[in-house]
Phi, psi and omega in degrees: 000144181246114183257136168255115179251119176265145182073028184281001172258002177271188186297296185286320181300317180292323176295323178297310182300315181303313182286324183292314181292332176293323181272337183228068187294344183267358181265166182253138176231123173254122183256118176252121181212139180279346182059051170287190190304326183269352174271135190219127177302325181296337179292343181270007178300135178100344177222356184296335180262005180297135184297337180264009186250141175220140178248132178237119177278104186203159178262132181292350175275350182270105187294314188299311183294321179291322182298325177299324177291316181295326179296332180278351177106113175232128179275317186221141172246131171241112188263090174271344187297128179189147160280130194230359186261124186300315181303316180293326180292330178291325180281324187219071185295331183297322179300321181291321177294320181298309184284309191282328179261302183295319179296319177296318178300319178299315179295317179298318180299315180291321179299319178293315183298323186253016169067041177298139186281334178202139177237116180255114180265115182272114183240201190216154175292345183293343178294340181280346184091219186238154177249160168275204184290335183240164174096164180223150172277127172258174178295343179267357180296143179293152177276130181214062185296149184252339185238162174303325177299304184293329176295320179292325177290322177297319177299320178295319178299316181294324177294319178298317178298321179296323179290330174290312184291318185277316188250352181077017177294126183287087184259138169237133180249129177249141177231109187257155171280186184297125178268154172209159180147193182296148174073016179278132182295138191282026167272342182275159193305307188293308179294328177298310180296318182297310183292319177299318179298318179297331180262006181058038177257156178300145178252108181284133175233127183293138175058230179262002178076012184266007175295138187249134177229151173264122187257137178227135178292139190301325180292327175294318177299315181297323178295321178296317179298320179297319178297318180291328175301317184271327190231358179294144182277124179304142181087358184255154172254140179230122172283142179231112180208164183253004180053046180234088183272129178220144171285156177302322179294320177299319181297313181295318178298323177296319178297313181297323179295314180297322182277351183070033181255158183280144176290354176294346176288341182290132175232120176278127185238169181307135185292155177288139176301134177066028185293118177296141185274316185215137169240139173200137188246141167275119188240020183293334182298307181289329177292310186285320183281324189237356175075015179278143169206149181294148182253340187245116179285168188298316183298314179292318180297320179294319177297319178296320180295312180298319178300320180295315181293327176293324182276348184234050181300322181300321180301307185283334176295320178293323180295311186282349178275349183261227185300329183296327183302313179296321179297314181301313182295324183289316186270307186272328181301313182292329179287321177296332180272356175093010180285000000 
């Protein structure tokens, strides 16, 4: 089988390719990635020399270059490519619409034209909006996105659904809870808190830190996507979560405890506009229909994640010395100073 993976130099995409090729060494994977700030050549370590792997530096909005790949034969598309950080979407929403909606439409159009056997659209629980203290989002919950990021992902999901309904393209949509693990770009909560703690720098937490997220280790998410790639029913949406709800403050405190660092590093900063309070997913569909369940609990996953960052200091030092440094100072620096 020949897989086209978009965004395979990013956090979740690179973890998917690494794990997939380990389990399916005889299959082919073509990775298309534009290598924007969160895409990193170093993320492809461990599989870049695999005989069945090829990397193409390309934009999913560029039709001509992608069409050449589809003309050579693609069996399955897994669309991990996305602008994904909420803070950045608030500052520059057009970029998110371009990549997440227009780029997805471009891929769907080519997949339909060239008879792709399955299109897996990787989405997020954020498309559902926010929950109160009780309840869970099911696959039937209405979409009510709160940020330009989640709105762009909801738009992409609806476009994928339209291609299934209108053209019969065999689309599967996945909606995952918050991922964490190796190779995650340090704008996200866990690597941000971890790296700041290692450097004895303040750790910014929005508002009172009581926002609740369901956390899933990235390898568990990747295993679920692989199962859906092979056995997911076209036209269906599948929630992927580990049923591990933690407040942002609890997560940061857990990191500090494992590292033996003081909670005095925590700084509460002005809350994000439109900040969703709670996400939690009903995941019985993928469990009951396909037998998937997460294997790594939060405590073990967090320890594995911290161990990886401790062992890969060069990776994150190079990341934070580049474009991210200016971003950190612009967004978090002013908030830490009270602006």
